[in-house]
N, C-alpha and C positions, 0 to 999 in steps of 0.2 A: 681399286674401284669400290670395294666393299667398305673400306675405311671411310672414304669420302661420303658415301650414302649414309653411313651411320652418323657421321658428324652433321650432315644436313638434317637428318631425322631428329637428332638431339636438339639442334638449333630451332627447328620448327616446333618441337614440343615445348621448349623453353619460351618461345615467343607466344604460343597459345596459352601457356600457364600464366605468363605475365599479363597478357590481355585479360584473361579471366579474373585474375587478382585485382587488376585496376577496375574492372567492371563491378566486382563484388564490393570493393571499398567505396567506389563512387555511389553505388545504390544506397549505402548506409547513410549517406548525407541527404537523401531525399526524404522529407518528412512523411510522405505517404507510406514509405517502407516501414517506418517505426509505428505508424498507425496500424499496420497489419500485424506487426510483431507484438506490440503492446496496446491492444485496443482498449478503449474505455467505454464499456457498455453502461447504459442508464445515465449517460452524461447530462442530459437536460435535467433529470431529477437531482442528480448529485450537485450540479451547478446551482439550482434553485435553493435546495436545502442548505448547502454550504454557505450561500450568500445570506440566508436568513440567520444562520448560526454565527456568521462572521468568521468563517474559517476558510482556508484555501481549498477550492474544489479539487485540486490535484492531490492534496493530502487525503481528502475523503476517498477519492478514486483509488489511491494507493492502499488505503486501509481495506477497501472493498476487495481489491485484487488479492491482497495477501490473506485476508480473512476467509473469503469464500470463492475466489476466482470468478466472481460475478454470477455465482449460482444462487438464485433467490430461495431455493428450497433446501439449502444447506443447513444441517443441524449437526453440531459438534458432539463428541462423546460426553462432554460436560453439560450439554443441554443448551448451548448458545444457538440462537436462531437467526437465519436470514443472511442477507448480503453483508451486514456489518457484524454478524455473529454476536448479537446482544443476548445477555442472560435475561430471562424473563423478569426477574425481580428488578434488575437495573433498568430495563426498559419501562417497566411499570412506574418506577420512581421518576424516571425522566419524563414520561408522559404526564405525570401529575405536576411536576415542576414547570412544564411549559404550558400547562392548562389544557391539555387534550381532553376533550369530553368524549365519553363513550368509547374509550380505549379498551380493547380486549387482547388477550394473549394471541389470538388468531391473527390480529392485525399486524403482528410483528413479522409475519411472513410476506406482507405486502411491501414491495420495494420502496414506495414513497414513504410509508410509515417507518420502516426500518432505517432508511437513510435519514429521515428527519430526526429520529431519536438518536441515532448514532452520531450524526453531525453535532447535535446539541451537546451530547455527552463528551465528544472530543473537545469541543470548545470549552466546556466546563472544566475538563482536566487541564487544558492549556492554561486557563485562568488559575486553577488551583496550584499548578506548578510554575507559576510566574512566567509563562511563555517558553519554558524549557521543553522543547519538542521530545528529546529522548526520554525524559522523565514522564511526560504525559503519555507517550506511546507505551512505555513500560507499565504505567498505571492502567491503561486501556486493557492490556493483556493480563497482568497479574493482580490488579486491584490497587487503588491508591494507598491503602493502609500498609500493604506490603512494601511498596516503593518508598514511602516515608520512613519505614523502619530501616530499610537498606541504607537510605541516605543518612539517617540519624546515627546509625551504628558505624558509618564509614565503610560499609561493605562495597558501596558503589558511589562514585562522585557525582553521578548524574550527567557527566559529559559524554558527548558522542564518541570521543576517542577512547573512552574507557568502557564501552559497551561490553567488552569481554569479561568485565568484572561482575556483571549481573549474575547473581548466583543461580538463577533458574534458566536452564538451557533453552526451553521453549520461548521464554520472554526475550532472552538474548538474541535468538534467531529472528523472532518476530520484529523487534525494534530494528535490527539491521536490514531485514527485508523491506519493511515499510519505508525506511529512510532511502534505500536504494531505489525502490519503485517510485517514490515521491520525486526524487531527483530526476529520474528518467522521464516521468510524465511531464515535469516542469520544463525540462530541456527540449523535449520534442513536441509538446502541445502548446506551450505558452507562446502567444503571438506578440 
């Protein structure tokens, strides 16, 4: 009798575990689940500024997520500011290039200004690196001169499959995380 009850209990636990597994797997196919796991904050601003800069808004959203986790008051140890973690000198240069009048460093903390400048800068880097996304992302993180030097010296080929050859660990991880987040946002948000 005890053996039979034990077998029934094991079967019941197996059925419950299988049902829970099916439920968990099923829920991951519901887009609203991924909206909770990978939310995109500031999306109206991201979408507007990405459109103006002619860059995919999901790429900008991925950059914001990786750079600041959507914290507008984030300041890095190196002094990068805001959602897109822009260095003040780079932001000032970008503001001048796009003709922003009355730009101040304090404006860099404002989401709309930060995303406008960061979107324009990402589009600029994509043009500079002839549409090569891994190269442009590496340049966003490490600077375009450094990336050009790596490419020129053959340290890195610039291809996605050779990201592990990027000589700076922070940049290597940054490029991989942005590409992963970009692909995730594209898969679950693109309609």
